C-alpha positions as CSV (number, residue, x, y, z in Angstrom):
1,M,119.6,73.2,52.9
2,V,121.2,75.1,55.8
3,L,122.3,73.4,59.0
4,P,123.0,75.0,62.3
5,D,126.5,74.7,63.8
6,C,127.9,73.5,60.5
7,P,130.3,75.2,58.0
8,H,128.9,76.0,54.6
9,H,130.6,76.6,51.3
10,I,128.9,79.6,49.7
11,V,129.2,81.3,46.3
12,Q,127.5,84.4,45.0
13,R,128.1,85.6,41.5
14,G,127.7,88.9,39.8
15,H,124.7,89.5,37.5
16,N,125.4,87.9,34.1
17,R,128.9,87.0,35.4
18,G,129.6,90.8,35.4
19,G,132.0,92.5,37.7
20,V,131.3,93.1,41.4
21,F,134.6,94.5,42.5
22,A,136.5,97.1,40.5
23,E,138.7,99.0,43.0
24,A,140.3,98.2,46.3
25,D,137.6,100.2,48.1
26,D,135.0,97.7,46.8
27,Y,136.8,94.7,48.3
28,E,137.5,96.6,51.6
29,Y,133.9,97.6,51.9
30,Y,132.6,94.0,51.4
31,L,135.1,92.7,54.0
32,A,134.1,95.5,56.5
33,N,130.5,94.4,56.2
34,L,131.4,90.7,56.5
35,R,133.2,91.5,59.7
36,R,130.4,93.6,61.0
37,F,127.4,91.3,60.2
38,K,129.0,88.0,61.0
39,R,129.4,89.3,64.6
40,A,125.9,90.8,64.6
41,F,124.3,87.5,63.5
42,G,126.6,85.2,65.5
43,C,128.2,83.5,62.5
44,R,131.7,82.3,62.2
45,V,133.8,82.9,59.1
46,Y,136.5,80.3,58.4
47,G,137.6,81.4,54.9
48,F,136.9,83.6,52.0
49,C,138.0,84.7,48.6
50,L,136.7,87.8,46.8
51,M,137.1,87.4,43.0
52,P,136.4,90.3,40.6
53,N,133.0,88.9,39.6
54,H,132.0,86.6,42.5
55,V,132.7,85.7,46.1
56,H,133.4,82.4,47.9
57,L,132.8,82.2,51.7
58,I,133.0,79.4,54.3
59,V,130.6,80.3,57.0
60,D,129.1,78.6,60.0
61,P,125.7,80.2,60.9
62,G,126.0,79.1,64.6
63,R,122.9,77.9,66.5
64,D,120.4,79.6,64.3
65,A,120.5,78.4,60.7
66,A,118.6,81.4,59.5
67,S,121.6,83.6,60.4
68,L,123.3,82.5,57.2
69,G,120.5,84.0,55.0
70,R,120.5,87.2,57.1
71,L,124.2,87.6,56.7
72,M,124.1,87.0,52.9
73,K,121.2,89.4,52.5
74,R,123.0,92.2,54.3
75,L,126.2,91.6,52.4
76,A,124.5,91.6,49.0
77,G,122.3,94.6,49.7
78,R,125.1,96.7,51.1
79,Q,127.4,96.0,48.2
80,T,124.6,96.7,45.6
81,R,123.9,100.1,47.1
82,W,127.6,100.9,47.3
83,V,128.3,100.1,43.7
84,N,125.1,101.7,42.4
85,R,125.8,104.9,44.3
86,R,129.4,105.1,43.1
87,E,128.5,104.3,39.4
88,G,125.2,106.3,39.3
89,R,123.3,103.2,38.3
90,R,120.3,101.1,39.3
91,G,119.4,97.5,39.4
92,T,120.8,94.3,40.7
93,L,124.5,93.5,41.2
94,W,124.1,89.8,41.9
95,E,123.0,86.8,39.9
96,G,120.0,85.9,42.1
97,R,120.3,84.0,45.3
98,Y,123.6,82.7,46.6
99,K,124.4,79.0,46.5
100,S,125.5,77.0,49.5
101,S,126.6,73.5,50.5
102,P,126.9,72.2,54.1
103,I,130.4,70.7,54.7
104,Q,131.4,67.6,56.5
105,T,133.8,69.3,58.8
106,E,136.5,66.7,59.6
107,L,136.8,65.4,56.0
108,Y,136.0,68.4,53.7
109,L,136.4,71.7,55.5
110,H,140.1,72.1,54.6
111,R,139.4,70.7,51.1
112,C,136.9,73.5,50.6
113,S,139.2,76.1,52.1
114,R,141.9,75.0,49.7
115,Y,139.5,75.1,46.8
116,V,138.4,78.6,47.8
117,E,141.8,80.1,48.4
118,L,143.3,78.7,45.1
119,N,140.6,80.5,43.0
120,P,142.9,83.4,42.1
121,V,145.7,80.9,41.0
122,R,143.3,78.9,38.8
123,A,142.0,82.2,37.3
124,G,145.6,83.3,36.5
125,L,145.4,86.4,38.7
126,V,148.4,85.4,40.7
127,A,151.1,82.7,40.7
128,R,150.8,81.9,44.3
129,P,147.8,82.1,46.7
130,R,149.7,84.2,49.2
131,E,150.0,87.0,46.6
132,Y,146.3,87.6,46.4
133,P,145.2,90.3,48.9
134,W,141.5,89.5,49.0
135,S,141.4,86.0,50.4
136,S,141.9,84.4,53.8
137,F,145.0,82.5,52.9
138,A,147.6,85.1,53.8
139,A,146.1,85.5,57.3
140,K,146.0,81.8,57.9
141,I,149.7,81.4,57.2
142,G,150.6,84.5,59.2
143,R,151.4,86.9,56.4
144,A,148.4,89.2,57.2
145,K,146.3,90.0,60.2
146,L,142.6,89.5,60.3
147,D,141.5,89.5,63.9
148,W,137.9,88.7,62.9
149,L,138.7,85.6,61.0
150,D,137.7,82.5,63.0
151,A,140.0,79.5,63.5
152,D,138.2,76.5,62.0
153,P,137.3,73.5,64.2
154,C,140.1,71.4,62.6
155,W,142.9,74.0,62.9
156,E,144.4,72.7,66.1
157,S,144.9,69.3,64.5
158,L,147.4,70.7,62.0
159,G,150.3,70.9,64.4
160,R,151.5,71.3,68.0
161,T,152.3,75.1,67.6
162,E,150.8,77.9,65.6
163,A,153.9,78.0,63.5
164,D,153.6,74.3,62.7
165,R,149.9,74.7,61.8
166,R,150.6,77.6,59.5
167,K,153.4,75.6,57.7
168,T,151.2,72.5,57.4
169,Y,148.3,74.5,56.0
170,A,150.4,76.4,53.5
171,A,151.9,73.1,52.2
172,W,148.4,71.6,52.0
173,V,147.0,74.5,49.9
174,R,150.1,74.5,47.6
175,S,149.6,70.8,46.9
176,G,146.6,71.8,44.8
177,V,143.2,70.2,44.1
178,E,143.0,67.1,42.0
179,A,140.5,67.0,39.1
180,D,138.0,64.6,40.7
181,E,137.9,66.5,43.9
182,L,137.5,69.8,42.0
183,Q,134.5,68.4,40.1
184,F,133.0,67.0,43.3
185,L,133.2,70.3,45.2
186,R,131.9,72.3,42.3
187,L,128.9,70.0,41.7
188,A,128.0,69.9,45.4
189,L,128.0,73.7,45.6
190,D,126.2,74.2,42.2
191,R,123.4,71.8,43.1
192,G,123.1,72.8,46.8
193,Q,124.0,69.3,47.9
194,L,126.0,68.2,50.9
195,T,129.8,68.3,50.6
196,G,130.5,65.0,52.4
197,D,130.5,61.2,52.2
198,S,127.6,58.7,52.5
199,A,128.0,58.6,56.3
200,F,127.6,62.3,56.6
201,R,124.5,62.2,54.3
202,G,123.0,59.5,56.6
203,K,123.6,61.6,59.7
204,V,122.1,64.7,58.2
205,A,119.1,62.7,56.9
206,A,118.5,61.4,60.4
207,R,118.9,64.9,61.8
208,I,116.4,66.5,59.5
209,G,114.0,63.5,59.2
210,R,114.1,63.0,55.5
211,R,116.0,61.1,52.9
212,I,118.8,62.9,51.1
213,E,119.5,62.0,47.5
214,F,122.8,62.6,45.9
215,R,122.3,63.7,42.3
216,G,125.0,63.0,39.7
217,R,128.2,61.0,40.1
218,G,129.3,59.6,43.4
219,R,132.0,60.9,45.7
220,P,135.3,60.7,43.8
221,R,137.5,57.8,44.5
222,K,140.6,60.0,45.0
223,A,138.9,62.1,47.5
224,Q,138.1,59.0,49.5
225,K,141.7,57.9,49.6
226,T,143.5,61.2,50.2
227,K,143.3,62.4,53.7
228,A,143.1,66.1,54.5
229,P,145.5,67.3,57.1
230,A,142.6,68.0,59.5
231,S,142.0,64.2,59.8
232,K,145.5,63.5,61.1
């Protein structure tokens, strides 16, 4: 399910969990194409993290939901040709189609961003998220400049000034992801379900004209009680 004018949490993994990025040039090439094609297709990018064997993105396709598929197709194809040409190989680089989950903006957008940008810490690649050069975190807190990264719809609610917003967001990410929330976000993405509560599912069901079933366990109790900074 892909919805227009809605952020989506996306993951695409390397074939057989194999490596996608080996050198700095690989990461830079992917990000250059992300910058190019998100503009070409009218998408907005609110966050990303490029891991050695997979990528996480938070992308809003804009008015045309099909733009998300077009963007991901170009990114995957360009990166495959780049790696195959460099390594003198043939075949696929990716593990089939990407997975995506529409996000309930006001409640889960910053939760998904935190989950995405803490990936390198959970994997033991860095001790702190700001140390990882291939994610959006450093740009959001003002330690790097990415003029093509879009400010998410909840960003203004984090503080009165840009300095306040950066400080609030940094503290929010450093607070970490609780186990129940981690499981909920992973299941929603893996199963292609909505990342949101029952009210959000009701709104989307009415919008698309069909009932939406939530497979597996319900929304975690802790995620219901803990408010993201975007909701302040």
